DSSP file (Angstrom, degrees, kcal/mol; ACC not computed):
  #  RESIDUE AA STRUCTURE BP1 BP2  ACC     N-H-->O    O-->H-N    N-H-->O    O-->H-N    TCO  KAPPA ALPHA  PHI   PSI    X-CA   Y-CA   Z-CA
    1    1 A M              0   0    0      0, 0.0     5,-0.1     0, 0.0    67,-0.0   0.000 360.0 360.0 360.0 143.6  -16.1  -12.8  -18.3
    2    2 A T    >   -     0   0    0      1,-0.1     3,-1.4     0, 0.0     0, 0.0  -0.575 360.0-106.4 -86.7 159.9  -15.7  -13.1  -22.0
    3    3 A P  T 3  S+     0   0    0      0, 0.0    -1,-0.1     0, 0.0    51,-0.1   0.733 118.4  48.6 -59.5 -22.2  -12.7  -11.4  -23.6
    4    4 A T  T 3  S+     0   0    0      2,-0.0     2,-0.3     0, 0.0    46,-0.0   0.539 107.8  57.3 -98.5  -6.4  -14.8   -8.6  -25.0
    5    5 A T    <   -     0   0    0     -3,-1.4     2,-0.3     2,-0.0     0, 0.0  -0.908  57.8-175.9-124.6 153.9  -16.7   -7.7  -21.9
    6    6 A S        -     0   0    0     -2,-0.3    48,-0.0    -5,-0.1    47,-0.0  -0.983  23.6-162.9-149.0 135.4  -15.7   -6.6  -18.5
    7    7 A A        +     0   0    0     -2,-0.3     2,-0.8    63,-0.1    64,-0.4   0.437  62.0 115.8 -88.6  -1.8  -17.5   -5.8  -15.3
    8    8 A L        +     0   0    0      4,-0.1    49,-0.1    62,-0.1    62,-0.1  -0.594  35.1 163.1 -82.6 109.4  -14.5   -4.0  -14.0
    9    9 A S     >  -     0   0    0     -2,-0.8     4,-2.6     1,-0.1     5,-0.2  -0.701  54.5-100.4-108.2 167.5  -15.1   -0.3  -13.5
   10   10 A P  H  > S+     0   0    0      0, 0.0     4,-2.2     0, 0.0     5,-0.2   0.918 124.8  47.0 -54.6 -43.5  -12.8    2.0  -11.4
   11   11 A M  H  > S+     0   0    0      1,-0.2     4,-2.5     2,-0.2     5,-0.2   0.902 112.9  47.5 -67.7 -40.3  -15.3    1.7   -8.5
   12   12 A S  H  > S+     0   0    0      2,-0.2     4,-2.5     1,-0.2     5,-0.2   0.859 110.7  53.1 -70.7 -32.5  -15.7   -2.0   -8.7
   13   13 A C  H  X S+     0   0    0     -4,-2.6     4,-2.6     2,-0.2    -2,-0.2   0.950 112.5  43.7 -63.4 -49.1  -11.9   -2.5   -8.9
   14   14 A R  H  X S+     0   0    0     -4,-2.2     4,-2.5    -5,-0.2    -2,-0.2   0.922 114.6  49.7 -63.1 -44.5  -11.4   -0.4   -5.7
   15   15 A A  H  X S+     0   0    0     -4,-2.5     4,-2.3     2,-0.2    -1,-0.2   0.919 112.7  47.1 -61.7 -43.8  -14.2   -2.1   -3.9
   16   16 A A  H  X S+     0   0    0     -4,-2.5     4,-1.6     2,-0.2    -1,-0.2   0.917 111.8  50.5 -64.3 -43.3  -12.9   -5.6   -4.8
   17   17 A R  H  <>S+     0   0    0     -4,-2.6     5,-2.4     1,-0.2     4,-0.3   0.907 111.8  47.9 -61.0 -41.5   -9.4   -4.7   -3.8
   18   18 A M  H ><5S+     0   0    0     -4,-2.5     3,-1.0     1,-0.2    -1,-0.2   0.861 105.6  57.8 -70.7 -34.8  -10.6   -3.4   -0.5
   19   19 A L  H 3<5S+     0   0    0     -4,-2.3    -1,-0.2     1,-0.3    -2,-0.2   0.869 110.9  44.5 -58.0 -35.7  -12.7   -6.5    0.1
   20   20 A L  T 3<5S-     0   0    0     -4,-1.6    -1,-0.3    -5,-0.2    -2,-0.2   0.479 111.1-125.5 -87.2  -3.5   -9.5   -8.5   -0.2
   21   21 A N  T < 5 +     0   0    0     -3,-1.0     2,-0.3    -4,-0.3    -3,-0.2   0.895  58.2 150.9  58.2  42.2   -7.6   -6.0    2.0
   22   22 A L      < -     0   0    0     -5,-2.4    -1,-0.2    -6,-0.1     2,-0.1  -0.808  42.3-131.9-103.2 145.2   -5.0   -5.5   -0.7
   23   23 A T     >  -     0   0    0     -2,-0.3     4,-2.4     1,-0.1     5,-0.2  -0.453  30.8-106.3 -82.0 166.0   -3.0   -2.3   -1.2
   24   24 A Q  H  > S+     0   0    0      1,-0.2     4,-2.8     2,-0.2     5,-0.2   0.932 121.9  50.8 -60.5 -45.1   -2.7   -0.8   -4.7
   25   25 A P  H  > S+     0   0    0      0, 0.0     4,-2.1     0, 0.0    -1,-0.2   0.888 109.8  51.3 -60.7 -36.0    1.0   -2.0   -4.9
   26   26 A E  H  > S+     0   0    0      2,-0.2     4,-2.1     1,-0.2    -2,-0.2   0.938 113.8  42.5 -65.5 -46.2   -0.1   -5.5   -3.9
   27   27 A L  H  X S+     0   0    0     -4,-2.4     4,-2.2     2,-0.2     5,-0.2   0.921 112.5  53.7 -66.7 -42.5   -2.8   -5.8   -6.5
   28   28 A A  H  X>S+     0   0    0     -4,-2.8     5,-2.1    -5,-0.2     4,-1.4   0.916 110.2  47.8 -57.8 -43.5   -0.7   -4.1   -9.2
   29   29 A E  H  <5S+     0   0    0     -4,-2.1     3,-0.3    -5,-0.2    -1,-0.2   0.925 112.0  48.8 -63.8 -44.6    2.1   -6.7   -8.6
   30   30 A R  H  <5S+     0   0    0     -4,-2.1    -1,-0.2     1,-0.2    -2,-0.2   0.817 116.4  43.6 -65.4 -30.0   -0.4   -9.6   -8.7
   31   31 A A  H  <5S-     0   0    0     -4,-2.2    -1,-0.2    -5,-0.2    -2,-0.2   0.640 108.2-123.4 -89.6 -15.6   -1.9   -8.3  -11.9
   32   32 A G  T  <5S+     0   0    0     -4,-1.4     2,-0.3     1,-0.3    -3,-0.2   0.814  71.1 119.2  75.6  29.9    1.4   -7.5  -13.6
   33   33 A V      < -     0   0    0     -5,-2.1    -1,-0.3    -6,-0.2    -2,-0.2  -0.820  70.0 -92.4-120.2 164.2    0.5   -3.8  -14.2
   34   34 A S     >  -     0   0    0     -2,-0.3     4,-2.0     1,-0.1     5,-0.2  -0.410  26.4-124.9 -75.4 153.0    2.2   -0.7  -12.9
   35   35 A V  H  > S+     0   0    0      1,-0.2     4,-2.9     2,-0.2     5,-0.2   0.889 112.8  55.7 -61.8 -39.1    1.0    0.9   -9.6
   36   36 A S  H  > S+     0   0    0      1,-0.2     4,-2.5     2,-0.2    -1,-0.2   0.877 105.1  52.2 -64.4 -36.2    0.5    4.2  -11.5
   37   37 A T  H  > S+     0   0    0      2,-0.2     4,-2.2     1,-0.2    -1,-0.2   0.941 112.8  44.6 -62.1 -47.1   -1.8    2.5  -14.0
   38   38 A L  H  X S+     0   0    0     -4,-2.0     4,-2.8     2,-0.2     5,-0.3   0.917 112.9  51.0 -64.3 -43.7   -3.9    1.1  -11.1
   39   39 A R  H  X S+     0   0    0     -4,-2.9     4,-2.0     1,-0.2     6,-0.2   0.931 112.4  45.7 -60.6 -46.1   -3.9    4.4   -9.3
   40   40 A R  H  X>S+     0   0    0     -4,-2.5     5,-2.0    -5,-0.2     6,-1.3   0.899 113.4  50.5 -65.0 -39.8   -5.1    6.3  -12.3
   41   41 A F  H ><5S+     0   0    0     -4,-2.2     3,-0.9    -5,-0.2    -2,-0.2   0.957 112.6  44.8 -62.7 -51.1   -7.7    3.7  -13.1
   42   42 A E  H 3<5S+     0   0    0     -4,-2.8    -1,-0.2     1,-0.3    -2,-0.2   0.837 113.8  50.7 -63.8 -32.2   -9.2    3.7   -9.6
   43   43 A A  H 3<5S-     0   0    0     -4,-2.0    -1,-0.3    -5,-0.3    -2,-0.2   0.623 110.2-123.6 -79.7 -12.3   -9.1    7.5   -9.5
   44   44 A G  T <<5S+     0   0    0     -3,-0.9    -3,-0.2    -4,-0.8    -2,-0.1   0.652  84.1 110.0  78.9  15.1  -10.9    7.7  -12.8
   45   45 A T  S   <S+     0   0    0     -5,-2.0     2,-0.3    -6,-0.2    -4,-0.2   0.453  75.7  37.9-101.6  -1.9   -8.1    9.8  -14.3
   46   46 A G        -     0   0    0     -6,-1.3    -2,-0.2    -7,-0.1    -1,-0.1  -0.996  62.3-148.2-147.5 150.0   -6.8    7.2  -16.7
   47   47 A K        -     0   0    0     -2,-0.3    -6,-0.0    -3,-0.1   -10,-0.0  -0.903  22.2-153.7-120.0 100.1   -8.2    4.5  -18.9
   48   48 A P        -     0   0    0      0, 0.0    -2,-0.0     0, 0.0   -10,-0.0  -0.236  29.4 -91.3 -67.6 163.5   -5.8    1.5  -19.2
   49   49 A G     >  -     0   0    0      1,-0.1     4,-2.2     4,-0.0     5,-0.2  -0.151  40.0 -97.9 -68.2 169.0   -6.0   -0.7  -22.2
   50   50 A T  H  > S+     0   0    0      1,-0.2     4,-2.4     2,-0.2     5,-0.2   0.867 122.7  55.9 -56.5 -40.4   -8.1   -3.8  -22.5
   51   51 A W  H  > S+     0   0    0      1,-0.2     4,-2.4     2,-0.2    -1,-0.2   0.936 108.3  46.4 -60.5 -48.0   -5.1   -6.0  -21.6
   52   52 A A  H  > S+     0   0    0      1,-0.2     4,-2.3     2,-0.2    -1,-0.2   0.898 112.3  50.2 -64.5 -41.3   -4.4   -4.2  -18.3
   53   53 A I  H  X S+     0   0    0     -4,-2.2     4,-2.6     1,-0.2    -1,-0.2   0.921 111.6  48.7 -62.8 -42.6   -8.1   -4.2  -17.3
   54   54 A R  H  X S+     0   0    0     -4,-2.4     4,-2.8    -5,-0.2    -2,-0.2   0.893 109.1  53.0 -64.8 -39.1   -8.3   -7.9  -18.0
   55   55 A Q  H  X S+     0   0    0     -4,-2.4     4,-2.2     2,-0.2    -1,-0.2   0.912 111.1  46.7 -61.9 -42.6   -5.1   -8.5  -16.0
   56   56 A L  H  X S+     0   0    0     -4,-2.3     4,-2.3     2,-0.2    -2,-0.2   0.934 113.0  49.1 -63.5 -46.4   -6.6   -6.7  -13.0
   57   57 A E  H  X S+     0   0    0     -4,-2.6     4,-2.3     1,-0.2    -2,-0.2   0.918 112.0  47.8 -60.6 -45.5   -9.9   -8.5  -13.3
   58   58 A E  H  X S+     0   0    0     -4,-2.8     4,-2.4     2,-0.2    -1,-0.2   0.889 110.2  52.4 -65.0 -39.2   -8.2  -11.9  -13.5
   59   59 A A  H  X S+     0   0    0     -4,-2.2     4,-1.2    -5,-0.2    -1,-0.2   0.918 111.2  47.0 -62.9 -42.7   -6.0  -11.1  -10.5
   60   60 A L  H  <>S+     0   0    0     -4,-2.3     5,-2.2     1,-0.2     4,-0.2   0.899 111.7  50.8 -65.6 -40.5   -9.0  -10.2   -8.4
   61   61 A E  H ><5S+     0   0    0     -4,-2.3     3,-1.5     1,-0.2    -2,-0.2   0.885 105.7  55.7 -64.9 -38.6  -10.8  -13.3   -9.6
   62   62 A R  H 3<5S+     0   0    0     -4,-2.4    -1,-0.2     1,-0.3    -2,-0.2   0.822 105.2  54.1 -61.8 -29.8   -7.8  -15.5   -8.6
   63   63 A E  T 3<5S-     0   0    0     -4,-1.2    -1,-0.3    -3,-0.2    -2,-0.2   0.473 133.0 -89.8 -84.8  -2.1   -8.1  -14.0   -5.1
   64   64 A G  T < 5S+     0   0    0     -3,-1.5    13,-3.4     1,-0.3     2,-0.3   0.548  77.2 142.6 110.0   9.0  -11.8  -15.0   -4.8
   65   65 A I  E   < -A   76   0A   0     -5,-2.2     2,-0.5    11,-0.2    -1,-0.3  -0.646  33.5-156.6 -83.6 139.3  -13.7  -12.1   -6.3
   66   66 A L  E     -A   75   0A   0      9,-4.2     9,-2.0    -2,-0.3     2,-0.6  -0.974   1.6-158.5-117.1 122.1  -16.8  -12.9   -8.3
   67   67 A F        -     0   0    0     -2,-0.5     3,-0.1     7,-0.2     6,-0.1  -0.892   7.7-175.1 -99.0 124.4  -18.0  -10.3  -10.8
   68   68 A V        -     0   0    0     -2,-0.6     2,-0.2     1,-0.3    -1,-0.1   0.404  57.4 -42.5-104.9   2.6  -21.7  -10.9  -11.6
   69   69 A G  S >  S-     0   0    0      3,-0.2     3,-2.2   -62,-0.0    -1,-0.3  -0.721  79.5 -48.9 150.7 162.0  -22.3   -8.3  -14.3
   70   70 A A  T 3  S+     0   0    0      1,-0.3   -63,-0.1    -2,-0.2     3,-0.1  -0.318 123.7  10.5 -58.1 130.8  -21.6   -4.8  -15.5
   71   71 A G  T 3  S+     0   0    0    -64,-0.4    -1,-0.3     1,-0.3     2,-0.2   0.346  98.3 127.9  83.3  -6.2  -22.4   -2.3  -12.7
   72   72 A A    <   -     0   0    0     -3,-2.2    -1,-0.3     1,-0.1    -3,-0.2  -0.507  67.1-104.6 -83.2 152.0  -22.8   -5.0  -10.1
   73   73 A E        -     0   0    0     -2,-0.2    -5,-0.3    -3,-0.1     2,-0.1  -0.508  40.1-111.1 -69.4 139.5  -20.9   -4.9   -6.8
   74   74 A P        -     0   0    0      0, 0.0     2,-0.3     0, 0.0    -7,-0.2  -0.438  38.0-165.5 -70.1 149.5  -18.0   -7.3   -6.6
   75   75 A R  E     -A   66   0A   0     -9,-2.0    -9,-4.2    -2,-0.1     2,-0.3  -0.950  23.3-110.3-134.2 153.5  -18.5  -10.2   -4.2
   76   76 A L  E      A   65   0A   0     -2,-0.3   -11,-0.2   -11,-0.3   -12,-0.1  -0.632 360.0 360.0 -78.2 143.0  -16.2  -12.9   -2.6
   77   77 A K              0   0    0    -13,-3.4    -1,-0.1    -2,-0.3   -12,-0.1   0.485 360.0 360.0 -68.4 360.0  -16.8  -16.4   -3.9
């Protein structure tokens, strides 16, 4: 992903987290964001800043998730 684009939507974040069998607190810790930020993002009730979204995306990628484009389903590498 380039710094200005992100494939991470609330649904893709949740799907990727579930593929990895991670809880919200586990992913939040790995990404360095608060659990409440992640919960609101996945629920669609909050829009975190660009930094937080990028942190989540990078944490998921470190765990083996591959994002192939906006709107695409996340996949394991």
